[in-house]
C-alpha positions in Angstrom: 32.6 22.1 1.2 34.4 18.6 2.0 37.8 19.0 2.0 40.7 16.4 0.1 41.9 15.1 3.5 38.4 14.5 5.2 37.6 12.6 2.0 40.6 10.5 2.0 40.5 9.9 5.6 36.8 9.5 6.0 35.8 6.5 7.9 32.4 5.5 6.5 31.6 2.5 9.0 30.8 5.2 11.4 27.8 5.9 9.0 27.1 2.0 8.7 27.3 1.5 12.5 25.1 4.6 13.3 22.6 3.1 10.5 22.6 0.1 12.6 22.0 1.6 15.7 18.9 3.6 14.1 17.9 0.4 12.7 17.7 -1.2 16.2 15.5 1.4 17.4 13.5 1.5 14.7 13.0 -2.5 15.4 12.5 -2.2 18.9 9.7 0.6 18.4 8.0 -1.8 16.1 8.3 -4.6 18.5 6.8 -2.6 21.2 4.3 -1.3 18.7 3.2 -5.0 18.3 3.1 -5.7 22.1 1.1 -2.7 22.9 -1.8 -3.1 20.0 -1.6 -6.8 19.7 -1.3 -8.1 22.9 -2.1 -5.2 25.8 -4.9 -3.6 23.9 -6.5 -7.0 23.4 -6.2 -8.5 26.9 -7.3 -4.9 28.5 -10.2 -4.7 26.0 -11.4 -8.5 26.6 -11.1 -8.1 30.5 -11.8 -4.6 31.7 -14.9 -2.2 31.5 -15.7 1.2 32.6 -14.4 4.7 32.3 -11.0 3.7 33.5 -10.4 1.1 30.9 -12.0 3.2 28.2 -9.3 6.1 29.0 -6.5 3.5 29.3 -7.5 2.1 26.1 -7.4 5.5 24.4 -4.0 5.9 25.8 -2.7 2.7 24.6 -3.7 3.4 21.3 -1.9 6.8 21.2 1.2 5.0 22.7 0.9 2.4 19.7 0.7 5.4 17.3 3.5 6.8 18.8 5.8 3.5 18.5 4.7 3.3 14.8 6.0 7.3 14.1 9.3 6.3 15.9 9.5 3.1 13.8 9.1 4.9 10.9 11.3 8.1 11.4 14.1 6.0 12.7 13.8 3.9 9.4 14.4 7.1 7.3 17.1 8.1 9.5 18.6 4.5 9.0 18.1 4.5 5.3 19.5 8.0 5.1 22.6 7.1 6.8 23.1 3.9 4.7 22.7 5.6 1.4 25.1 8.4 2.5 27.8 5.8 3.5 27.5 3.6 0.1 27.3 6.7 -2.2 30.4 8.2 -0.7 32.5 5.1 -1.7 32.5 6.1 -5.1 34.3 9.6 -4.7 36.6 8.2 -1.9 37.9 5.6 -4.2 38.3 7.9 -7.1 40.1 10.3 -4.7 42.6 7.7 -3.3 43.3 6.4 -6.8 44.2 9.7 -7.8 46.3 10.0 -4.8 48.0 6.9 -5.3 48.8 7.9 -9.0 50.3 11.1 -7.9 52.6 9.5 -5.3 53.9 7.0 -7.9 54.7 9.6 -10.0 56.4 11.6 -7.5 53.8 14.3 -7.6 52.7 16.3 -4.7 48.9 17.1 -4.1 48.6 20.0 -2.1 45.5 20.8 0.2 43.7 23.3 -2.5 44.0 20.5 -5.2 46.8 21.7 -7.0 49.4 19.3 -8.0 53.2 19.9 -7.8 55.6 17.8 -10.2 59.4 17.7 -11.2 60.7 19.3 -14.0 61.5 17.3 -17.2 65.4 17.4 -17.8 65.3 15.1 -20.9 65.7 17.9 -23.2 67.9 21.0 -23.3 64.7 23.0 -24.3 63.2 24.8 -21.6 59.8 24.3 -20.6 57.0 26.6 -19.8 55.6 25.5 -16.1 52.1 26.4 -15.1 50.5 24.9 -11.7 48.2 21.9 -12.3 44.7 22.6 -11.0 41.4 21.6 -12.1 40.1 23.5 -15.3 43.5 25.5 -16.3 43.9 26.0 -19.7 47.2 25.1 -21.3 49.7 28.0 -21.9 50.7 28.4 -25.8 54.1 26.9 -26.0 55.9 23.7 -25.3 55.2 22.5 -22.2 56.8 20.0 -19.8 55.2 16.4 -20.6 54.5 15.8 -16.6 52.1 18.8 -17.0 49.3 16.9 -18.7 49.6 14.2 -16.2 49.4 16.4 -13.1 46.5 18.1 -15.1 44.5 14.9 -15.5 45.3 14.1 -11.4 44.1 17.7 -10.5 41.0 17.4 -12.3 40.1 13.5 -10.8 40.9 14.9 -7.6 38.4 18.1 -8.0 35.8 15.9 -9.3 36.1 13.6 -6.3 35.6 16.4 -4.0 33.2 17.9 -6.1 31.0 14.8 -5.9 31.3 14.2 -2.2 30.4 17.7 -1.5 27.3 17.2 -3.7 26.3 13.9 -1.7 27.0 15.3 1.9 25.1 18.4 1.2 22.0 16.1 -0.2 22.0 14.1 2.9 22.6 16.7 5.3 19.5 18.6 4.3 17.3 15.5 4.4 18.8 14.4 7.8 18.6 17.8 9.4 14.6 17.7 9.1 14.0 14.4 10.6 12.5 14.6 13.8 13.8 12.5 16.7 13.3 14.5 20.0 10.1 12.5 20.8 8.0 15.2 21.1 4.7 14.4 18.9 1.9 16.2 18.1 -0.6 16.1 15.3 1.4 17.8 13.0 4.3 15.1 12.9 2.6 12.6 10.2 2.2 15.4 7.9 5.8 16.4 8.4 6.7 12.6 7.6 5.1 12.9 4.3 7.9 15.8 3.5 10.7 13.7 5.5 9.9 10.8 3.0 10.3 13.1 0.2 13.4 14.7 1.2 15.0 11.3 1.9 13.6 10.2 -1.3 15.4 13.4 -3.1 18.7 12.5 -1.1 19.0 9.2 -1.9 16.9 8.6 -4.9 20.0 7.7 -7.1 20.8 4.9 -4.7 17.5 3.8 -3.6 15.6 4.2 -7.0 11.9 2.9 -7.3 12.6 1.8 -10.4 14.1 -1.5 -8.7 10.8 -2.2 -7.4 8.5 -4.7 -9.5 6.0 -3.2 -12.1 3.5 -5.1 -14.0 4.8 -8.6 -12.4 2.5 -11.5 -11.4 2.0 -11.7 -7.5 4.5 -14.8 -7.6 7.2 -12.9 -9.2 6.7 -9.9 -6.7 7.1 -12.5 -4.1 10.0 -14.0 -5.5 11.8 -10.5 -5.6 11.1 -9.5 -2.0 12.5 -13.1 -1.0 15.6 -12.3 -2.5 16.1 -9.0 -0.8 18.2 -8.6 2.5 16.4 -7.3 5.6 18.1 -3.9 5.2 16.8 -3.7 1.6 13.4 -4.5 2.6 13.8 -2.0 5.4 14.7 0.9 2.8 12.0 0.1 0.2 9.4 0.4 2.9 11.1 3.3 4.4 11.3 5.0 0.9 8.5 4.0 -1.1 5.7 2.6 1.3 3.2 3.5 -1.5 4.6 1.0 -4.0 5.5 -1.5 -1.5 2.0 -1.8 -0.1 0.4 -2.3 -3.3 2.4 -5.2 -4.3 0.3 -8.4 -4.5 2.3 -11.3 -3.3 4.4 -9.4 -0.4 3.5 -10.7 2.9 0.4 -8.9 4.8 2.5 -7.7 7.6 4.8 -5.9 5.3 1.9 -4.4 3.2 0.0 -3.4 6.5 3.4 -1.5 7.7 3.6 0.2 4.6 -0.1 1.3 3.7 -0.6 2.4 7.4 2.4 4.8 6.9 0.8 5.9 3.4 -2.6 6.5 5.3 -1.4 8.5 8.1 0.6 10.6 5.6 -1.8 11.3 2.7 -4.6 12.0 5.1 -3.1 15.3 6.1 -1.0 16.1 2.9 -2.4 14.7 -0.4 -6.1 14.8 0.1 -5.9 18.1 1.7 -4.2 19.6 -1.4 -6.5 17.9 -3.3 -9.5 19.9 -1.9 -7.6 23.0 -1.8 -6.9 22.8 -5.3 -10.5 21.9 -6.0 -11.8 24.9 -4.1 -9.5 27.4 -5.7 -11.2 27.0 -9.1 -14.8 26.8 -8.3 -16.7 28.0 -11.4 -19.8 30.3 -11.3 -22.8 28.4 -10.0 -25.4 30.0 -12.1 -25.8 30.9 -15.7 -28.6 32.8 -17.2 -30.8 30.6 -19.7 -34.0 31.6 -21.8 -36.6 34.0 -20.1 -34.3 35.4 -17.7 -34.3 32.1 -15.4 -31.2 31.5 -13.5 -29.9 28.1 -13.6 -26.8 25.8 -12.1 -24.6 25.7 -14.5 -22.9 22.4 -15.9 -19.3 23.3 -15.1 -20.6 23.9 -11.4 -22.2 20.7 -11.2 -19.2 18.9 -12.3 -17.2 20.9 -9.9 -19.3 20.0 -6.9 -19.3 16.4 -7.6 -15.3 16.6 -7.6 -15.5 18.3 -4.5 -18.1 15.8 -2.8 -15.7 12.6 -4.3 -12.8 14.1 -2.5 -14.7 15.4 0.8 -16.0 11.6 0.8 -12.4 10.1 0.4 -11.4 12.1 3.4 -14.3 11.0 5.4 -13.4 7.5 4.4 -9.9 8.0 5.6 -11.0 8.9 8.8 -13.4 6.1 9.4 -10.7 3.6 8.0 -7.9 5.0 10.6 -10.2 4.5 13.3 -11.0 1.1 12.4 -7.2 0.3 12.3 -7.0 2.2 15.7 -9.6 -0.2 17.2 -7.2 -3.2 17.0 -9.1 -5.3 19.1 -12.8 -4.0 18.0 -15.3 -6.6 19.8 -12.9 -9.5 20.0 -11.9 -9.3 16.2 -8.6 -10.1 15.2 -6.2 -7.5 14.3 -6.7 -5.8 11.1 -4.2 -5.5 8.1 -4.5 -2.8 5.8 -3.6 -4.7 2.6 -4.0 -1.8 0.0 -4.6 2.0 0.0 -5.0 4.8 -2.5 -7.0 8.0 -2.6 -7.6 7.6 -6.5 -11.1 8.2 -7.6 -13.7 7.3 -4.9 -10.5 6.1 -2.9 -9.8 2.4 -2.4 -8.7 0.1 0.5 -8.5 -3.6 1.3 -8.8 -4.6 5.0 -8.5 -7.8 6.5 -9.4 -9.1 10.0 -6.8 -11.6 10.9 -3.6 -12.2 8.9 -4.4 -14.2 5.5 -0.7 -15.4 5.3 -1.4 -17.5 8.1 -5.2 -18.3 7.9 -6.6 -21.5 7.0 -9.6 -20.3 5.8 -9.9 -16.7 4.0 -12.8 -14.9 2.8 -13.0 -12.1 0.3 -16.1 -9.7 0.4 -16.4 -8.0 -2.9 -19.2 -5.0 -2.8 -21.3 -3.7 -5.7 -23.1 -0.4 -6.9 -22.1 2.6 -4.9 -19.2 1.2 -2.8 -16.4 3.6 -2.5 -13.9 4.7 0.5 -16.4 6.8 2.1 -18.8 4.0 2.6 -16.0 1.4 3.6 -18.0 1.1 7.0 -20.4 -1.0 5.3 -18.2 -3.4 4.0 -16.4 -3.5 7.3 -19.1 -4.4 9.1 -20.0 -7.3 6.8 -16.6 -8.6 7.1 -16.7 -8.4 10.8 -19.9 -10.5 10.7 -18.6 -13.0 8.6 -15.4 -13.4 10.9 -17.8 -13.8 13.9 -19.9 -16.1 11.9 -16.9 -18.5 10.8 -15.0 -18.2 14.1 -17.6 -19.7 15.6 -18.3 -22.6 13.5 -14.6 -23.6 13.6 -13.0 -22.1 16.7 -10.0 -24.2 16.5 -8.7 -22.7 13.2 -7.3 -19.4 12.1 -9.7 -17.3 9.7 -9.5 -14.2 8.0 -12.2 -11.8 6.5 -11.4 -9.2 4.1 -13.2 -6.1 2.8 -11.9 -5.6 -0.7 -12.8 -2.0 -1.8 -10.1 -2.3 -4.4 -11.9 -1.1 -7.5 -13.8 1.8 -9.0 -17.4 0.8 -8.6 -20.4 1.9 -10.3 -22.0 4.8 -7.9 -25.5 5.2 -9.5 -28.2 2.2 -10.3 -29.7 3.9 -13.4 -26.7 5.3 -15.0 -23.7 3.5 -13.9 -24.8 -0.2 -12.5 -25.9 -1.4 -16.0 -22.5 -0.8 -17.5 -20.2 -3.7 -17.8 -17.1 -1.7 -18.2 -16.5 -1.2 -14.3 -16.5 -4.9 -13.7 -14.4 -5.6 -16.9 -11.9 -3.0 -15.8 -11.6 -4.4 -12.3 -11.3 -8.2 -13.3 -7.5 -7.9 -13.8 -7.2 -6.5 -10.2 -9.4 -9.0 -8.7 -7.4 -11.8 -10.3 -4.2 -10.4 -8.8 -5.4 -10.2 -5.3 -6.3 -13.5 -5.4 -3.2 -14.8 -6.4 -1.5 -12.8 -4.2 -3.0 -14.4 -1.4 -1.8 -17.7 -2.9 1.6 -16.3 -3.2 2.2 -14.8 0.1 0.4 -17.7 2.3 2.4 -19.8 4.5 3.5 -23.1 2.9 3.3 -25.0 5.9 -0.6 -24.1 6.5 -3.4 -25.3 4.6 -5.5 -22.7 2.3 -8.8 -22.3 1.6 -10.1 -19.2 -0.2 -13.8 -18.0 -0.8 -15.0 -15.2 -2.9 -18.3 -13.7 -1.2 -19.7 -11.2 -3.6 -22.9 -9.1 -3.5 -24.8 -7.4 -6.3 -22.5 -5.5 -8.7 -19.5 -7.2 -7.1 -20.9 -10.6 -8.4 -20.4 -9.1 -11.9 -16.8 -8.0 -11.2 -16.0 -11.6 -9.7 -17.8 -13.0 -12.6 -15.8 -10.9 -15.3 -12.6 -11.8 -13.3 -13.5 -15.5 -14.0 -14.1 -14.9 -17.8 -11.1 -13.0 -18.4 -8.8 -15.0 -16.3 -7.7 -17.2 -13.5 -9.9 -16.6 -10.2 -7.8 -18.3 -7.6 -10.4 -19.3 -5.5 -11.8 -22.7 -3.9 -15.7 -21.6 -3.3 -17.5 -18.8 -5.0 -20.4 -17.1 -2.9 -22.9 -14.8 -4.7 -25.5 -13.0 -3.0 -28.3 -10.5 -4.8 -26.8 -11.1 -8.3 -27.6 -9.3 -11.4 -25.6 -11.5 -13.7 -22.2 -12.5 -13.7 -21.4 -12.3 -17.4 -21.1 -16.1 -17.9 -24.0 -18.6 -18.0 -22.6 -21.7 -16.2 -21.2 -22.4 -12.6 -18.6 -24.7 -14.6 -17.1 -21.3 -16.0 -16.0 -19.5 -12.7 -12.6 -21.5 -12.1 -13.6 -23.3 -8.9 -14.2 -27.2 -8.4 -17.4 -28.5 -9.5 -20.1 -27.9 -6.9 -18.2 -24.8 -5.2 -20.3 -22.2 -6.7 -23.0 -21.0 -4.2 -25.8 -18.8 -4.7 -28.3 -16.7 -2.1 -31.3 -14.6 -3.3 -33.8 -13.6 -1.4 -37.5 -13.9 -2.5 -37.9 -11.5 -5.7 -40.5 -9.4 -3.7 -37.4 -8.5 -1.1 -34.7 -8.2 -3.9 -35.4 -7.7 -7.6 -32.1 -6.8 -8.6 -31.9 -10.0 -10.6 -35.0 -9.0 -12.5 -33.6 -5.9 -14.4 -29.9 -6.6 -13.9 -30.0 -9.9 -16.1 -30.6 -7.7 -19.1 -27.2 -5.9 -18.5 -25.0 -8.7 -17.0 -26.7 -12.0 -17.4 -25.4 -14.5 -20.0 -27.9 -14.3 -23.0 -29.1 -17.6 -24.3 -31.8 -17.2 -27.2 -34.4 -14.7 -25.4 -33.1 -16.0 -21.9 -30.7 -13.9 -20.0 -28.9 -16.5 -17.3 -28.0 -15.4 -13.8 -26.8 -17.5 -10.7 -30.5 -17.8 -9.4 -31.7 -19.7 -12.3 -31.4 -23.5 -12.3 -29.5 -23.7 -15.6 -26.7 -21.7 -13.9 -25.8 -24.7 -12.0 -25.1 -22.7 -8.5 -25.9 -24.4 -5.2 -29.1 -22.7 -4.1 -28.8 -21.9 -0.4 -31.7 -21.0 1.7 -32.1 -17.4 2.8 -34.1 -15.9 5.9 -33.5 -12.5 5.3 -35.2 -9.5 3.5 -34.0 -7.0 1.2 -31.3 -6.5 -1.1 -28.6 -5.8 1.5 -30.0 -8.2 4.4 -27.6 -11.3 3.7 -25.3 -10.3 6.6 -28.0 -9.7 9.1 -26.5 -11.0 12.4 -27.8 -10.2 16.1 -25.3 -9.8 18.9 -26.0 -11.4 22.0 -26.5 -9.2 25.0 -26.4 -9.7 28.7 -24.3 -12.9 28.1 -26.6 -14.2 25.6 -25.2 -16.0 22.5 -25.2 -14.2 19.0 -27.9 -14.8 16.6 -26.6 -14.9 13.0 -29.2 -15.4 10.3 -29.2 -18.5 8.1 -28.1 -16.4 5.1 -24.9 -15.3 6.8 -24.6 -18.7 8.7 -24.6 -20.4 5.2 -22.0 -18.3 3.8 -19.9 -19.1 7.2 -20.3 -22.7 6.8 -18.8 -22.3 3.0 -16.4 -20.3 4.3 -14.9 -23.0 6.8 -15.5 -26.0 4.4 -18.6 -27.5 6.3 -20.3 -27.9 3.0 -22.5 -30.7 4.7 -24.1 -28.4 6.7 -25.4 -25.8 4.4 -29.1 -25.6 3.9 -29.9 -25.9 0.6 -33.3 -25.0 -1.3 
């Protein structure tokens, strides 16, 4: 219980100074994390080989994780202390004003909150007196006029102390659970999820999530972020990393920081709880049918599908974490986690290199069957696109992005012919591309290319049809149709829609897909592979529907050998249009 004297004499600057100190620790941990992951790991990986180097890399990656944990946990402490200091300002000011009013009236406020006041002698009629304290019921009879004034002051004093006690208890509970002893183990990230929840509960009134933009454009999101002080930015990331990490238009480094925390905490909490809940309601597997034959029930099949989806998300999260841990995988630039959630089949957006400072950025949009569990496929193609493009333009900064940001169709027969998946994803696609523009450094030239595969081309086409696709070039590979009949409808400059389609014997997706996603003109269904569409038709030398990214890594000092198919894509990505081999 906070006392009147404690609240009146409280020096709130002690909390703010402590918050500043924790902020410095958090920032130093962040800087150390950057040096470990961005410098030491890269140098060691590039120059050292063997068992000793492998062991050192493993230890450095763990050290980087430890620094990330310290950065995040200290940020929560800073936020809690800042919130405590600012919330206590209101009750303290109320108490001080009540004490001043009492002093002006020559009243005395006792340590227990009761108020003494002088007896009025303006009349000869005696007055009944009772101690003035909060909650007293007035006596029947003619009371001293000072009684009402004293009672009002007593009530204000009690209310201020009560508010301060509630605030103190709220924050004390959250702060007592934060781990700062430096002894980290596998349970700490799971504990952090609870820590965030506790601090949000304590500071929710002060650091409301309602202040974070919802449904705004990436440009508006960027403007909101730019108006915040550094302290406000840190507090938002610490308390609401899921909301901040999802905001298109915010800097890539900020989104990466927030989403890595979300990934680490959800990996051990949300998805585990989801699986636990699913397993707890397993229905009967078999049901009796005609002639005594036992068959698997429809309810169990649906349940198994839900369980497999959740387990797939968990596997995908593990693969994603492994990719983020390998910050210098085979010479690639540092990865940035631009988006992440566990909804549906799970979603993530990963960039090789910071797109905010890249001259050339390519966004790979996958097709049917893509989900978090299979993000390794998209990461691999994005990696090859980066190597190919970087080799073509070694003096320029390049970022390639795996965009697993939509709920894709999962089956060829039932789902892939439906346009709803593409139409539902279109707005998200346009938001993301607009976000790349909004967060990009103003002093760096920006060239953005959409590289879409299979059903992903339908998604990009739907985005262009429904809104503004903020891309300079569009590359289609193995397209079943893009909902529009001409390249001129793709929101890019004339001549900047490119198409790759392997020989029909190798990739027949367009043959059947055009009836679902091609643009109908009379009896024809136009897809990017058709001359009428007007795309730049690039040569290919690969086979199959997924071979457009074939890339052979050189061994024993030999140079890499990218296929012509991926090399043509790389030439578009870096703007070397005259070098593209056309049919």
